[in-house]
C-alpha angles and dihedrals in degrees: 000000000000089000091051091052091047089052091049090046090049092048091049091046090052091048092048091048092048091048091047091050092049093046089048089053092048091047091050090049091050090049091051089048091050092049091050090049092049090052091050091050090050091049093048090047090052091048090049091051091050090048092051091048091051092046091050090048091050091047091052091048091049092049091050091049090048092051091049092050090048090053091049091049090051091050091049091048091052091048091049091049091050090048090048090052092049090046090049090052091048091048090051091048092050091047091051091046090050091052091048091049090047091051092047091047091049090049091051092048091050092047091048091048091049092051091046097047105016100055 
């Protein structure tokens, strides 16, 4: 009976040792997988940070270009307003010169008619 118990104890010990070895192997594999996943997460985090930095840099560059274009448009608007005012002044001067020329022409025609018919 003692021999039978020793055989059962030995068989159980072998099963426990086999189970322990297999579980150790599984645990080591899981640990390696976890380490690889942690490295991938760290790499993805670094890539995301770089992407965010690039995106922020592009956003700043876009905003700066937009501000420069806004300033240029304002300068062009001011220049156009100034040109319109000068053009308005020239148009008014031409209109006044036309009226003066019309009055002088009419006076000349009247004078010529008076000389011709009036004696």
